Each structure stands twice: as C-alpha cells, then as structure tokens.
C-alpha positions, -999 to 999 in steps of 0.1 A, spaced: 230 493 13 212 486 46 174 492 46 160 518 70 125 525 81 119 561 91 88 569 111 74 604 111 84 611 75 56 636 72 66 654 104 86 686 106 119 669 109 109 641 86 102 664 57 136 681 62 153 647 65 139 636 32 152 668 15 188 660 25 186 622 20 162 621 -9 186 600 -31 190 572 -6 167 545 -20 172 523 10 152 546 33 115 539 36 90 565 49 57 546 56 26 567 64 11 564 99 -18 544 83 7 518 70 30 518 100 6 526 129 27 524 161 -5 515 180 -10 484 158 17 459 164 5 433 139 2 459 111 37 471 118 51 436 119 37 429 84 55 459 71 88 450 89 86 415 74 81 429 40 110 455 41 134 436 63 152 467 76 184 468 95 175 501 112 143 518 124 146 556 130 117 564 152 109 601 151 71 599 150 55 612 181 28 634 195 44 667 205 26 699 200 3 713 213 19 706 247 -16 710 263 -27 678 246 -5 657 269 -23 672 299 -58 670 286 -57 637 266 -30 616 284 -44 584 270 -35 595 235 0 606 247 5 573 264 -8 551 236 14 568 209 45 579 227 49 552 253 30 521 242 37 528 205 75 531 211 73 499 232 57 481 202 86 492 180 111 480 206 94 446 206 97 443 169 133 454 169 141 428 195 123 401 176 138 408 142 172 420 154 168 456 141 188 486 153 165 513 168 173 550 168 148 569 191 141 606 192 137 619 227 139 655 241 161 677 263 129 683 283 136 650 302 162 668 322 155 691 351 152 728 343 175 740 370 212 743 364 216 732 328 247 717 311 232 682 317 253 652 306 238 620 293 243 602 326 228 629 348 196 623 367 163 630 348 132 648 359 108 655 330 94 691 328 59 682 317 37 653 305 51 655 270 86 649 284 73 621 307 58 604 276 92 606 258 110 593 289 84 564 290 95 556 255 132 558 265 126 532 293 115 507 267 144 516 243 169 512 271 160 475 274 171 470 238 209 467 237 211 475 200 197 510 203 205 547 203 186 574 221 189 610 209 179 637 233 173 665 208 168 702 210 159 716 176 135 740 159 122 751 125 140 774 101 133 803 98 125 808 135 87 808 137 82 835 163 84 873 162 103 874 195 129 855 215 132 851 252 164 867 266 163 847 299 156 812 285 188 793 277 187 766 250 207 743 228 186 750 197 198 739 163 178 739 131 162 708 117 183 709 86 216 711 105 208 677 121 194 662 89 227 669 71 248 649 95 222 624 109 234 593 91 268 597 108 251 588 141 232 556 133 260 532 141 264 547 177 247 532 207 235 545 241 224 581 247 236 612 229 226 648 236 219 666 203 219 703 200 239 735 193 259 758 216 242 771 247 227 805 243 195 824 249 166 819 225 169 856 215 206 852 207 199 821 186 171 836 167 188 869 161 215 853 140 190 845 113 166 874 119 182 907 130 147 922 135 136 896 161 121 913 192 132 907 228 109 892 254 114 882 290 98 849 302 80 853 334 82 820 353 51 802 363 40 766 369 31 759 332 59 780 318 88 768 296 119 754 313 144 783 318 175 761 316 173 725 305 204 729 284 226 699 277 263 692 275 267 683 238 304 674 240 297 638 229 279 650 198 306 675 190 333 648 194 315 625 170 311 651 143 343 670 151 325 703 148 328 738 164 
C-alpha cells in the first residue's frame, strides 16, 4: 500500500480522519514539532525517511479568524510559506499533494460558484489559503479541495437563517476521503446548499434562529459552491 503523510493529524478534521481510517497502517500523522511546515530541512528529513507517495496537507492556522488580521506574519509563514515548502518537497521527491483550501476564497455575492469561477477571498484567512493554492497550482501532481465543513454536533446554540452554506460534517468527508486522492485539479467539497439554521436543525431540533446583520467584518452571506463535481465522483444524493 502507498504511504501517506497526513499533516494536521491533531486538528479537528485530523482527529476524525484517524477515527475512520485508523486501521490503515500506511498513513503517518507526524506532530507539528516533527513535521514543522516552516522548517524545510526538518520536513525533508522526515520525507526521506517515510518515502510517501502522497501528502495530505490539512494543517493550517484557521481560528480565531482575528489572528489573520492581527498577526499576519504568522498566517503568512504557516499557511502560505509553509504550504510552499511542502510543494517544493513534493516536486523534488515526486509526491502527490492534496491541499485543503476553503470556500471562503470565492466572492460572497451570488453563490453556486464552480471550480473555474473567479476568486475573491473574503478575509485574510481566505487570502492565506489562496496563497497556498497558488503554490499548489504550480505542481501538476496535485489536488486542491475547497472545503466547507464543520464539527458534529453543531457547536452553536443558534443558526443563521439568512446565511447560505454548503456545510457537511467532518465525519462525512472522512468516510469518503480516500476516494478522492487519485483526482487532480480543484474540487469543491461540501453538502447541499441550505441556510445554517436548516443544516443545524436536522441534528438539533432545539436550535434557535438568528438573523445575521451584515457589516464589514461579518460572515459571508453566500459563498456557496456548486458541488456537482464532488457528487459525480462519489455518486451521492
């Protein structure tokens, strides 16, 4: 079986991914101290030791979103330069790279964005992920996943009725993830378009409604994606 390095194994998705792929001995989950994306030489030693055919790069700085505004150097060093370091290694050692991006790279206007539509990141976090995408796009043997997912159970007491989303739960992606790794290019990953309230209510009938008042630093009201490509691959819903 082909060896895989998975970055971000202690993150929210990483922990769920391990749960559904625990018996696959060919997947390695190095800690950030061993596989430090800001330390190219240290990562290279680990790559030479494991000799992977794939790197799944899910490690990134995400929350709190304010960090990307207040400490942009940390966001740049980890999400942009760190990803570029991994791209360099993948190119040098002929490794396939699967990169986790976000639906926030799309404009928040009309929604239903397809993979080839123009991009306009919503905030600095999304800019940092798009910066990573730019490096990954230079590597022909790569796959970019623009993902919209969240924790289960839904972590808030309310759901916005006017915010449209493609939310899916971490576990729903983890179950089918390995079916994607042989694909290349860009794939939008998420569930059916619906309001956050409608999504959350399916698992929590007691969820409260809330209306999101728009403002400059608000959440994007409609950065929904067209996930037809994802659906076709998995042959679902």
